[in-house]
N, C-alpha and C positions, 0 to 999 in steps of 0.2 A: 502600547499599540493595541488596537482591537483584536480580539481573540481569533475571529474567523473571517478576516478580510483577506483579499488576495495577497496583500503584503505579508501575511503571516503563513502563507503556504510556501513550502520549500520549492525553489526553482520553478520550472514549468512556465517560463515567461511567454513562450509562444502560445500555449493553450490559454493562458490568462488573456492575452491580447485577442485571441479568437473569440472567446466568450464575451468580452467587452464589446466587440464589434457586432456580435449577433444581436445584442440588446440595443446598442446605439443606432444601428442601421435598420432596425425593425425586421431582422431576418431570423427571429427567434421561433423555432419550431415548438409545437405544443408538447413534444415528447423528446427528451434527450437521453442518450445512453452514454454515460462516462465509462469508458473501458480502459482499465489500467491494472497491471499486475500488482500483487501485494507490495505495499511499501512505496508505491509510486506517488501516492497522494491524491488518488481519484476521489476519495470521500471528502477530505478537506477542501478540494477544489469545488466539489458539488455544494458543500455547505457554504463556502465563500460566495459562490455564484447565487445561491438562494438569497443570501443577505444582500448581495449587490442588486438583485432584482427588486427587493422590497425597499431598498434604501431611498429615503425621501429626497436626497440630493441627486443621486445617480438616476433615479427613475421616478420623478414626481408624478403623483396620481392626478389624473384629470377629474376635476369635480365640477359638476354643473348644477346650479341651483334650480329647483323645480318650480319655483314661483316666488312671489313677494315674501319677504321675511315678516316676522311678527312686528317689526318696527317700521315697515313700510319702505325699506330700501329696495331699489331695483335689483332684479336677479343679476348675479355676477357669475360669469363663466371664467374659470381659471383653467388654463391649459399648461401642460408641462413645457418647460423651456427646452429648447433644442439641446441635445446632449453635447457637451463640450468634449472635444477630443481628449482633454485632460482628465475627464471624469471616467477613469478606467478602474476605479475601485470604490467600494462603499465608504461612506464618510466615517463610520464608526461611532458617531456621536448623536445622531438623530434618534428619535424614539424607536423607530423600526429596527435600526441597527442594534441598539441596546437590548431589545427583546430577542432579536435573532441570535445575538452572542450568548444569551442565556438559554436559548432553545425553548423560549416561551412565546414566540410570535404566533398570534392566533391564526395567521394565514399560511404558516409553514408547518406541514405535517410530516411525520417521519414513520417509515415502515422498515422493519428489519426482522430477521429470523428470531423466533422465540422458542422456548422449551416448555414442555408440559410438566407441571410440578405435581399435579394430582391426576389420578386415573379418570379419564372421561372428560377432562376439561379441554376447552378449545381456546388457547391463549391468543391475545391480540397485542399489538405493539404498545398500546397505552398502558397495559399492565406492567410494563417494564420501563416506563418513561424516566423514572428517577435514576435507574441504573444506566440507561442510555445517556442521559446528560452527563453523568459522572464519567462514563467510558469515553465519550468524545472529548471531554475536557482534559482527561488524564492521558488518553492514548489514541489520538486522532488517526495515527498511522497503524493502529492495531488491525488484526485480521479476525476472521470468523472464529477461529479457535480461541483467541483471547476473549472475545465477547461471550461465547458459550461458557467458558471457564468461569466468567464473572457471574453469570446468572443461573447456572445449573445448580441443582440440589442433589442430583444423583449421578453416578457414573454412566458413561455411554449415552448421555443426553444428545439428541440430534436437533440442530436448529432447523426451523421450518417456518415459512410464511404461509399461514393457514387459510382455508377457505373463508372462515369467519373474518379474518383480517381483510381479505379482499372485499367482503361485504361492507366492513367498516370504512374502507377507503372510498368506495362508491358513495356511501352516505355522507362522508365528510366533504367530498369534492362536489356534491350536488348542492351544497349550501352556498350562499353568496359570501364573498370575501368580507371580512370585518373592517380591515383598516387599509389594506394595500390594493393596488390594481389587480394583482395576481393572487390566485390560490395556488400553492405549491405543494407537491408531494415529493419528498426525497426518499427513495426506496433503495436501501443498501442490500446487496446480494440477492438480486432477483433470480439468481440461479436456484435458490431454495423455494421457488414458487411451485414447482411441479405443475401438474395439469390444472390445479386450482386457479392458476394465473389466467386461464382463458376467460374467467369471469370479468376480467378487467378490459378485455379487448374492445368492447363497445365504448366504454368511457374514454379509453385511450384514443380510439379512432375518431370518435365524435364527442370531444370533451365539452363541458360547459364553457361559456366565454371566459377568456383570461385564466385558463387553467394550465398549469405547467407541471409536467411529469419529469422528474430528474431521477433516472435509474443509474445505479453505480455498481458495476460488475467487474469481476476479475477474469472470468472465462466466458468468452462469447459463445462457445459451443454448448454451454449448459443453460443458456437463456432460451426460453421458449421461442421457436422461430416466428410464431405468430405475433409475439410482442416485439421481437428484434426488428421485424420488417416494418414496424410502425414508428420506429425511433430514428432520430438523427444521431449519427455516431460521433462522439467526441473522443478521439484516441488520446490517452494519457501515457506518454512514454516513460520508460524507467528513468530515474533521476541520474543526472551527471555526477561523477565522483566528486567533482569540485563543489557541487551544491551540498552533497552529503557531508563532505569534510567541513565546510563552512558552518552548516547547521549544527554539527556535533560540537564544534568549538563555541559557537555563540549561544546555542540553546541548552546544550547538555554540559557545558563547561568541561569538555574533554580536552586533555592535553593535545596540542597540535600534532605531535609525532604519532600518537595513538590514533587520532582522528584520521590522519592521512593513511595509515596502514589499514584501518577498518574500512574506510571508504573504498579502498582498492579491492576489497574482497566481498563487499556487500551486494555487488551486482545490481546497483541502482535501487536497492530496497532499504528504505530508511528504518523500517521496523527491525530488519535483520541487523542493520548497523548498530542500533541501540542494544540489541541482544549481544552482539559481539563485544561492545564496549564493556559490558558487565563482566566479561571474562578476559579483558585485555591483559590482566596480570599474568595470564598463562603464557609461558614462554614456548610458543609453538615451534620456533626455530630450533631450540635445543632438542625437543621431542622428535622433530623431523630428522635432524642430523643423527640422532641415536638410531632411528628406524633404518635409515639408509645405510648406516655403517653396519647394523646388524644384518641387513639383507646382503650387502656387498662383501663383507669380510668377517662377520661375527659368527656365522654358522647357526645351526638349529637351537643351541642353548641360548645364545644372545637374542635370537628372534622370539623364542618362547617367552623369555623374560620381558621383552618389550611388549609383546601382545598382552601378557598378564597386566602390565601397567596401563596400557591404553584401554583395556576392557573395563577398568574400574572408573573411567571418566564419566560414563553416562552418555546417552544418545546425543543430547544437544551439543556437548563438548566434542564428541567424536565427529559430528557433522561439521562443526566449526574448524576442527583440525584438518579434515579432508579438504574443506574449502580453502583453508590457508595454503595447503600444499598445491592445490590446483592453481591458486593465484601465483605462487612462486614459479610454477612451471610456465604459466603464461608470460610472466615477466622475463623468464629465461629465453623464451622464443622471441619476444619483442626485442630483448637486448641483443640477441644474435643477429637480428635484422637491422636494428637501428644503432646499435653500439652506444657510444657515449652520448648520442643525441637523446637517449631515453632518460627522462628526468626521474630517477629513483635514488633512494638513500644508499649509503655506502654498504650497509649490511646486506640489503637486497641485491646490490650490484655484485658483491663478492660471492653471494650464494648463487646468483645467476651464472656467473663464470664457472663455478664448480659444477653446477648441473649440466652446463653445456659441454663440459669436458667428458662426461661419461654417458651422455645420451644425445642422440641426434634428434632433429625435429620430429621425425617419424616416431621415434621411441617415446618422446615426451608427449606427443599427441595420443599414443596408445595408453600411456599412464593416465592421462587426463580422462580418457574414456573409462578406464577401470575405476578411477576415483568417483566419477559421476555415477557409475553403476552401484558402487558401494554405498554412496550417500542415499540413493534411491531405496536400497534394501534396509538401511538403518532407519529411514523414515517409516518403514513398514515392519519395524520391530524385529529385524533379523538378530540372531544371537551374535553379540559383539565379538566374543572370543573366536568363534568359528569364522566369522566374516574376515577379521583381520589376519588370521592364520592363512586363509585362502588368498587374501589380497597380497600378503607378503610373498607367497609362492609365485603368484602371477607377476609381481614386479621383478622378482629375481629372474624369471625367464625372459622378461622384456629387456632387461639391461645387463644380463650376465656376461655379455661379450666385451664390455668396456667397464673396467673397475678402477676407481681412484679413491684415495682417502679423503673423506669430507671434513675431517677435523685434523688440525695440526698436531 
């Protein structure tokens, strides 16, 4: 199947339908802002939509002959056929689609944060176009961190869309389109524009004919208000667990049992799901049982031994472990409410029953809050050993009044 058609974007059927109708019913704004959290697929959707717009089958270009041809035939006016309700995706085989899939279509331009490699230079997106094509093909659900890690040459590089890049955008979009009806700019992470983005206000507000801006953002609050106010918002929700599970099985060849477990803790983030699969061999349940037993009946020596063990895992695995515990607590709360009607595996069900024996809903919610706070501090480079020592003490005080053995 074509690489960047709607059919290749995970889930998001409602958004795909919305986008198809915008084009089919001539309700397409000149500036769209795709807003979706990391791993939701906002960027793949934007790229698929750009391909859909230039597709020769989905959106035939109107061509009007300006006079008699060299051979004396009468001028012929060709008009696009009416969009069929079935044409809700790009064909994937026309010349425009083939070029869009390789990110070489002359009327689709890309803008994204870049890094400075030499002192005094002012980089632009086309300086990194080879890396961009590789990044999108290999990691379309990646985030800004993944991108900067790929292109940086020194530590602490900060991604930014520069003032010079804004000048280049204006220059490119001021030219006539080469092959398609539309000239398209796909800008990823407009949050990194800073005040330089105000250079684009005039061309966004009064664009040349048939110019389409597609901005892709994760955080609405970080987009310049002056730009935000000029865009039609396309909200991209977090992915459903079922869509992530199916994608892991069909695309990543993940074992169904692992795919189901990972989908449940990925919080609608396919990038996070792929990260979790890499560490699926970790037996988080055993580690969790050991921790709770150390808290509830092991005493300071067992707790210190466990903290030493978990502090050697590294930040990413520590976050994944906390996320796994959080998921188990949420399952326990749902199982308490829905009982056997909750469709979970036997191991999860058994653990949910045990969690519900020693902690009330209020206690479980308090633990979830502490785990979320701990994850926040881990992301900000908190000292792992100190953090888990403190977290162990907090959990003890939350659940000290009800103690059961978690292992037979």
